[in-house]
VODREN-112262 format. One record per residue (C-alpha): residue in one letter; y, z, x; residue number from 0. Coordinates in steps of 0.5 Angstrom, whole numbers, plus 500, padded with zeros to 3 digits. Layout:
BEGIN
<atom><residuo>A</residuo><yy>Y</yy><zz>Z</zz><xx>X</xx><num>NUM</num></atom>
...
REM end
This chain:
BEGIN
<atom><residuo>X</residuo><yy>784</yy><zz>297</zz><xx>824</xx><num>0</num></atom>
<atom><residuo>X</residuo><yy>790</yy><zz>295</zz><xx>819</xx><num>1</num></atom>
<atom><residuo>X</residuo><yy>792</yy><zz>300</zz><xx>813</xx><num>2</num></atom>
<atom><residuo>X</residuo><yy>797</yy><zz>296</zz><xx>807</xx><num>3</num></atom>
<atom><residuo>X</residuo><yy>799</yy><zz>301</zz><xx>802</xx><num>4</num></atom>
<atom><residuo>X</residuo><yy>802</yy><zz>300</zz><xx>795</xx><num>5</num></atom>
<atom><residuo>X</residuo><yy>803</yy><zz>303</zz><xx>788</xx><num>6</num></atom>
<atom><residuo>X</residuo><yy>803</yy><zz>302</zz><xx>781</xx><num>7</num></atom>
<atom><residuo>X</residuo><yy>806</yy><zz>306</zz><xx>775</xx><num>8</num></atom>
<atom><residuo>X</residuo><yy>805</yy><zz>307</zz><xx>769</xx><num>9</num></atom>
<atom><residuo>X</residuo><yy>808</yy><zz>312</zz><xx>765</xx><num>10</num></atom>
<atom><residuo>X</residuo><yy>807</yy><zz>318</zz><xx>768</xx><num>11</num></atom>
<atom><residuo>X</residuo><yy>801</yy><zz>316</zz><xx>772</xx><num>12</num></atom>
<atom><residuo>X</residuo><yy>801</yy><zz>313</zz><xx>779</xx><num>13</num></atom>
<atom><residuo>X</residuo><yy>794</yy><zz>307</zz><xx>782</xx><num>14</num></atom>
<atom><residuo>X</residuo><yy>796</yy><zz>307</zz><xx>790</xx><num>15</num></atom>
<atom><residuo>X</residuo><yy>791</yy><zz>302</zz><xx>793</xx><num>16</num></atom>
<atom><residuo>X</residuo><yy>789</yy><zz>302</zz><xx>801</xx><num>17</num></atom>
<atom><residuo>X</residuo><yy>787</yy><zz>295</zz><xx>804</xx><num>18</num></atom>
<atom><residuo>X</residuo><yy>784</yy><zz>296</zz><xx>810</xx><num>19</num></atom>
<atom><residuo>X</residuo><yy>782</yy><zz>290</zz><xx>815</xx><num>20</num></atom>
<atom><residuo>X</residuo><yy>781</yy><zz>289</zz><xx>822</xx><num>21</num></atom>
<atom><residuo>X</residuo><yy>786</yy><zz>284</zz><xx>824</xx><num>22</num></atom>
<atom><residuo>X</residuo><yy>792</yy><zz>281</zz><xx>823</xx><num>23</num></atom>
<atom><residuo>X</residuo><yy>789</yy><zz>274</zz><xx>821</xx><num>24</num></atom>
<atom><residuo>X</residuo><yy>784</yy><zz>277</zz><xx>817</xx><num>25</num></atom>
<atom><residuo>X</residuo><yy>782</yy><zz>273</zz><xx>810</xx><num>26</num></atom>
<atom><residuo>X</residuo><yy>779</yy><zz>279</zz><xx>806</xx><num>27</num></atom>
<atom><residuo>X</residuo><yy>779</yy><zz>287</zz><xx>806</xx><num>28</num></atom>
<atom><residuo>X</residuo><yy>774</yy><zz>291</zz><xx>812</xx><num>29</num></atom>
<atom><residuo>X</residuo><yy>776</yy><zz>297</zz><xx>805</xx><num>30</num></atom>
<atom><residuo>X</residuo><yy>780</yy><zz>298</zz><xx>799</xx><num>31</num></atom>
<atom><residuo>X</residuo><yy>782</yy><zz>305</zz><xx>798</xx><num>32</num></atom>
<atom><residuo>X</residuo><yy>784</yy><zz>307</zz><xx>791</xx><num>33</num></atom>
<atom><residuo>X</residuo><yy>788</yy><zz>314</zz><xx>789</xx><num>34</num></atom>
<atom><residuo>X</residuo><yy>790</yy><zz>317</zz><xx>783</xx><num>35</num></atom>
<atom><residuo>X</residuo><yy>796</yy><zz>321</zz><xx>782</xx><num>36</num></atom>
<atom><residuo>X</residuo><yy>799</yy><zz>325</zz><xx>776</xx><num>37</num></atom>
<atom><residuo>X</residuo><yy>806</yy><zz>328</zz><xx>774</xx><num>38</num></atom>
<atom><residuo>X</residuo><yy>810</yy><zz>322</zz><xx>778</xx><num>39</num></atom>
<atom><residuo>X</residuo><yy>818</yy><zz>324</zz><xx>780</xx><num>40</num></atom>
<atom><residuo>X</residuo><yy>823</yy><zz>319</zz><xx>776</xx><num>41</num></atom>
<atom><residuo>X</residuo><yy>825</yy><zz>314</zz><xx>780</xx><num>42</num></atom>
<atom><residuo>X</residuo><yy>832</yy><zz>315</zz><xx>784</xx><num>43</num></atom>
<atom><residuo>X</residuo><yy>835</yy><zz>309</zz><xx>786</xx><num>44</num></atom>
<atom><residuo>X</residuo><yy>836</yy><zz>310</zz><xx>794</xx><num>45</num></atom>
<atom><residuo>X</residuo><yy>831</yy><zz>315</zz><xx>794</xx><num>46</num></atom>
<atom><residuo>X</residuo><yy>825</yy><zz>312</zz><xx>793</xx><num>47</num></atom>
<atom><residuo>X</residuo><yy>821</yy><zz>316</zz><xx>798</xx><num>48</num></atom>
<atom><residuo>X</residuo><yy>821</yy><zz>322</zz><xx>793</xx><num>49</num></atom>
<atom><residuo>X</residuo><yy>816</yy><zz>318</zz><xx>788</xx><num>50</num></atom>
<atom><residuo>X</residuo><yy>812</yy><zz>313</zz><xx>792</xx><num>51</num></atom>
<atom><residuo>X</residuo><yy>811</yy><zz>318</zz><xx>799</xx><num>52</num></atom>
<atom><residuo>X</residuo><yy>806</yy><zz>323</zz><xx>794</xx><num>53</num></atom>
<atom><residuo>X</residuo><yy>802</yy><zz>317</zz><xx>792</xx><num>54</num></atom>
<atom><residuo>X</residuo><yy>802</yy><zz>315</zz><xx>800</xx><num>55</num></atom>
<atom><residuo>X</residuo><yy>800</yy><zz>321</zz><xx>802</xx><num>56</num></atom>
<atom><residuo>X</residuo><yy>794</yy><zz>322</zz><xx>797</xx><num>57</num></atom>
<atom><residuo>X</residuo><yy>791</yy><zz>316</zz><xx>799</xx><num>58</num></atom>
<atom><residuo>X</residuo><yy>791</yy><zz>317</zz><xx>806</xx><num>59</num></atom>
<atom><residuo>X</residuo><yy>787</yy><zz>323</zz><xx>805</xx><num>60</num></atom>
<atom><residuo>X</residuo><yy>782</yy><zz>318</zz><xx>805</xx><num>61</num></atom>
<atom><residuo>X</residuo><yy>783</yy><zz>315</zz><xx>812</xx><num>62</num></atom>
<atom><residuo>X</residuo><yy>783</yy><zz>317</zz><xx>819</xx><num>63</num></atom>
<atom><residuo>X</residuo><yy>789</yy><zz>315</zz><xx>822</xx><num>64</num></atom>
<atom><residuo>X</residuo><yy>787</yy><zz>315</zz><xx>829</xx><num>65</num></atom>
<atom><residuo>X</residuo><yy>782</yy><zz>308</zz><xx>827</xx><num>66</num></atom>
<atom><residuo>X</residuo><yy>789</yy><zz>305</zz><xx>825</xx><num>67</num></atom>
<atom><residuo>X</residuo><yy>793</yy><zz>301</zz><xx>829</xx><num>68</num></atom>
<atom><residuo>X</residuo><yy>799</yy><zz>301</zz><xx>823</xx><num>69</num></atom>
<atom><residuo>X</residuo><yy>801</yy><zz>302</zz><xx>816</xx><num>70</num></atom>
<atom><residuo>X</residuo><yy>804</yy><zz>296</zz><xx>812</xx><num>71</num></atom>
<atom><residuo>X</residuo><yy>808</yy><zz>299</zz><xx>806</xx><num>72</num></atom>
<atom><residuo>X</residuo><yy>811</yy><zz>296</zz><xx>800</xx><num>73</num></atom>
<atom><residuo>X</residuo><yy>818</yy><zz>296</zz><xx>802</xx><num>74</num></atom>
<atom><residuo>X</residuo><yy>822</yy><zz>298</zz><xx>808</xx><num>75</num></atom>
<atom><residuo>X</residuo><yy>824</yy><zz>303</zz><xx>813</xx><num>76</num></atom>
<atom><residuo>X</residuo><yy>831</yy><zz>302</zz><xx>814</xx><num>77</num></atom>
<atom><residuo>X</residuo><yy>835</yy><zz>302</zz><xx>808</xx><num>78</num></atom>
<atom><residuo>X</residuo><yy>842</yy><zz>299</zz><xx>812</xx><num>79</num></atom>
<atom><residuo>X</residuo><yy>845</yy><zz>297</zz><xx>819</xx><num>80</num></atom>
<atom><residuo>X</residuo><yy>847</yy><zz>305</zz><xx>820</xx><num>81</num></atom>
<atom><residuo>X</residuo><yy>839</yy><zz>307</zz><xx>820</xx><num>82</num></atom>
<atom><residuo>X</residuo><yy>838</yy><zz>311</zz><xx>814</xx><num>83</num></atom>
<atom><residuo>X</residuo><yy>831</yy><zz>312</zz><xx>813</xx><num>84</num></atom>
<atom><residuo>X</residuo><yy>827</yy><zz>309</zz><xx>807</xx><num>85</num></atom>
<atom><residuo>X</residuo><yy>819</yy><zz>310</zz><xx>806</xx><num>86</num></atom>
<atom><residuo>X</residuo><yy>818</yy><zz>307</zz><xx>811</xx><num>87</num></atom>
<atom><residuo>X</residuo><yy>821</yy><zz>311</zz><xx>816</xx><num>88</num></atom>
<atom><residuo>X</residuo><yy>820</yy><zz>318</zz><xx>812</xx><num>89</num></atom>
<atom><residuo>X</residuo><yy>812</yy><zz>316</zz><xx>812</xx><num>90</num></atom>
<atom><residuo>X</residuo><yy>812</yy><zz>316</zz><xx>820</xx><num>91</num></atom>
<atom><residuo>X</residuo><yy>815</yy><zz>323</zz><xx>820</xx><num>92</num></atom>
<atom><residuo>X</residuo><yy>811</yy><zz>325</zz><xx>815</xx><num>93</num></atom>
<atom><residuo>X</residuo><yy>805</yy><zz>323</zz><xx>820</xx><num>94</num></atom>
<atom><residuo>X</residuo><yy>809</yy><zz>326</zz><xx>826</xx><num>95</num></atom>
<atom><residuo>X</residuo><yy>809</yy><zz>319</zz><xx>828</xx><num>96</num></atom>
<atom><residuo>X</residuo><yy>801</yy><zz>318</zz><xx>830</xx><num>97</num></atom>
<atom><residuo>X</residuo><yy>801</yy><zz>310</zz><xx>827</xx><num>98</num></atom>
<atom><residuo>X</residuo><yy>807</yy><zz>305</zz><xx>827</xx><num>99</num></atom>
<atom><residuo>X</residuo><yy>809</yy><zz>303</zz><xx>820</xx><num>100</num></atom>
<atom><residuo>X</residuo><yy>811</yy><zz>297</zz><xx>818</xx><num>101</num></atom>
<atom><residuo>X</residuo><yy>815</yy><zz>295</zz><xx>811</xx><num>102</num></atom>
<atom><residuo>X</residuo><yy>814</yy><zz>289</zz><xx>808</xx><num>103</num></atom>
<atom><residuo>X</residuo><yy>819</yy><zz>287</zz><xx>802</xx><num>104</num></atom>
<atom><residuo>X</residuo><yy>820</yy><zz>280</zz><xx>797</xx><num>105</num></atom>
<atom><residuo>X</residuo><yy>828</yy><zz>282</zz><xx>796</xx><num>106</num></atom>
<atom><residuo>X</residuo><yy>833</yy><zz>284</zz><xx>801</xx><num>107</num></atom>
<atom><residuo>X</residuo><yy>837</yy><zz>291</zz><xx>800</xx><num>108</num></atom>
<atom><residuo>X</residuo><yy>843</yy><zz>294</zz><xx>801</xx><num>109</num></atom>
<atom><residuo>X</residuo><yy>846</yy><zz>288</zz><xx>806</xx><num>110</num></atom>
<atom><residuo>X</residuo><yy>841</yy><zz>291</zz><xx>811</xx><num>111</num></atom>
<atom><residuo>X</residuo><yy>841</yy><zz>286</zz><xx>817</xx><num>112</num></atom>
<atom><residuo>X</residuo><yy>842</yy><zz>289</zz><xx>824</xx><num>113</num></atom>
<atom><residuo>X</residuo><yy>834</yy><zz>292</zz><xx>823</xx><num>114</num></atom>
<atom><residuo>X</residuo><yy>831</yy><zz>286</zz><xx>819</xx><num>115</num></atom>
<atom><residuo>X</residuo><yy>827</yy><zz>280</zz><xx>821</xx><num>116</num></atom>
<atom><residuo>X</residuo><yy>826</yy><zz>275</zz><xx>815</xx><num>117</num></atom>
<atom><residuo>X</residuo><yy>819</yy><zz>272</zz><xx>815</xx><num>118</num></atom>
<atom><residuo>X</residuo><yy>818</yy><zz>265</zz><xx>813</xx><num>119</num></atom>
<atom><residuo>X</residuo><yy>812</yy><zz>263</zz><xx>811</xx><num>120</num></atom>
<atom><residuo>X</residuo><yy>808</yy><zz>257</zz><xx>808</xx><num>121</num></atom>
<atom><residuo>X</residuo><yy>813</yy><zz>252</zz><xx>805</xx><num>122</num></atom>
<atom><residuo>X</residuo><yy>817</yy><zz>258</zz><xx>801</xx><num>123</num></atom>
<atom><residuo>X</residuo><yy>825</yy><zz>258</zz><xx>802</xx><num>124</num></atom>
<atom><residuo>X</residuo><yy>825</yy><zz>265</zz><xx>801</xx><num>125</num></atom>
<atom><residuo>X</residuo><yy>824</yy><zz>271</zz><xx>806</xx><num>126</num></atom>
<atom><residuo>X</residuo><yy>819</yy><zz>277</zz><xx>807</xx><num>127</num></atom>
<atom><residuo>X</residuo><yy>823</yy><zz>282</zz><xx>810</xx><num>128</num></atom>
<atom><residuo>X</residuo><yy>820</yy><zz>286</zz><xx>815</xx><num>129</num></atom>
<atom><residuo>X</residuo><yy>821</yy><zz>292</zz><xx>819</xx><num>130</num></atom>
<atom><residuo>X</residuo><yy>819</yy><zz>297</zz><xx>824</xx><num>131</num></atom>
<atom><residuo>X</residuo><yy>818</yy><zz>303</zz><xx>827</xx><num>132</num></atom>
<atom><residuo>X</residuo><yy>814</yy><zz>305</zz><xx>833</xx><num>133</num></atom>
<atom><residuo>X</residuo><yy>813</yy><zz>298</zz><xx>834</xx><num>134</num></atom>
<atom><residuo>X</residuo><yy>817</yy><zz>292</zz><xx>837</xx><num>135</num></atom>
<atom><residuo>X</residuo><yy>820</yy><zz>288</zz><xx>830</xx><num>136</num></atom>
<atom><residuo>X</residuo><yy>820</yy><zz>282</zz><xx>833</xx><num>137</num></atom>
<atom><residuo>X</residuo><yy>813</yy><zz>282</zz><xx>835</xx><num>138</num></atom>
<atom><residuo>X</residuo><yy>811</yy><zz>285</zz><xx>828</xx><num>139</num></atom>
<atom><residuo>X</residuo><yy>815</yy><zz>279</zz><xx>824</xx><num>140</num></atom>
<atom><residuo>X</residuo><yy>810</yy><zz>275</zz><xx>829</xx><num>141</num></atom>
<atom><residuo>X</residuo><yy>805</yy><zz>279</zz><xx>826</xx><num>142</num></atom>
<atom><residuo>X</residuo><yy>807</yy><zz>278</zz><xx>819</xx><num>143</num></atom>
<atom><residuo>X</residuo><yy>808</yy><zz>270</zz><xx>820</xx><num>144</num></atom>
<atom><residuo>X</residuo><yy>801</yy><zz>269</zz><xx>822</xx><num>145</num></atom>
<atom><residuo>X</residuo><yy>798</yy><zz>273</zz><xx>817</xx><num>146</num></atom>
<atom><residuo>X</residuo><yy>792</yy><zz>269</zz><xx>813</xx><num>147</num></atom>
<atom><residuo>X</residuo><yy>795</yy><zz>266</zz><xx>807</xx><num>148</num></atom>
<atom><residuo>X</residuo><yy>798</yy><zz>258</zz><xx>806</xx><num>149</num></atom>
<atom><residuo>X</residuo><yy>805</yy><zz>261</zz><xx>802</xx><num>150</num></atom>
<atom><residuo>X</residuo><yy>810</yy><zz>267</zz><xx>803</xx><num>151</num></atom>
<atom><residuo>X</residuo><yy>805</yy><zz>272</zz><xx>801</xx><num>152</num></atom>
<atom><residuo>X</residuo><yy>799</yy><zz>273</zz><xx>805</xx><num>153</num></atom>
<atom><residuo>X</residuo><yy>793</yy><zz>274</zz><xx>803</xx><num>154</num></atom>
<atom><residuo>X</residuo><yy>791</yy><zz>281</zz><xx>804</xx><num>155</num></atom>
<atom><residuo>X</residuo><yy>798</yy><zz>283</zz><xx>801</xx><num>156</num></atom>
<atom><residuo>X</residuo><yy>797</yy><zz>278</zz><xx>795</xx><num>157</num></atom>
<atom><residuo>X</residuo><yy>790</yy><zz>282</zz><xx>793</xx><num>158</num></atom>
<atom><residuo>X</residuo><yy>792</yy><zz>289</zz><xx>795</xx><num>159</num></atom>
<atom><residuo>X</residuo><yy>799</yy><zz>288</zz><xx>789</xx><num>160</num></atom>
<atom><residuo>X</residuo><yy>793</yy><zz>285</zz><xx>784</xx><num>161</num></atom>
<atom><residuo>X</residuo><yy>788</yy><zz>291</zz><xx>786</xx><num>162</num></atom>
<atom><residuo>X</residuo><yy>795</yy><zz>295</zz><xx>784</xx><num>163</num></atom>
<atom><residuo>X</residuo><yy>796</yy><zz>293</zz><xx>778</xx><num>164</num></atom>
<atom><residuo>X</residuo><yy>787</yy><zz>294</zz><xx>775</xx><num>165</num></atom>
<atom><residuo>X</residuo><yy>789</yy><zz>300</zz><xx>772</xx><num>166</num></atom>
<atom><residuo>X</residuo><yy>782</yy><zz>303</zz><xx>770</xx><num>167</num></atom>
<atom><residuo>X</residuo><yy>781</yy><zz>311</zz><xx>771</xx><num>168</num></atom>
<atom><residuo>X</residuo><yy>774</yy><zz>311</zz><xx>773</xx><num>169</num></atom>
REM end
């Protein structure tokens, strides 16, 4: 199984969505997981993980890590050419390197070129920026490129993004 995770914030509340899917070419999720967290840390430039990581770890309480072949986060594993840790690497360390982490970002960050693969999908002239730890970057970039969907964003990553914004506390 693969797990893609994203977090959405409203004021002091975060909604984390995890989309579980069977393989890279899946067109529908096996399951959608949701977790809410209150009292979120404020955003700090260059230290985004301090805000995001507690939300992700809350969602991971619902998952048996041994069933996952990779976790995809909306963001970066590495922030610069010197290998400065991003959200993905902090998550990798938090889970004791049990599952490879893949970062998929929509925007370039910090002149990061050494640890990033630009992935073009569909007819888009804008790449996705893919980083990884625990798996070779080239194979991860190819896997993201072949994910289901005709557009820049793969179908399941678009679904995940949409699900985070449906903000109804149950």
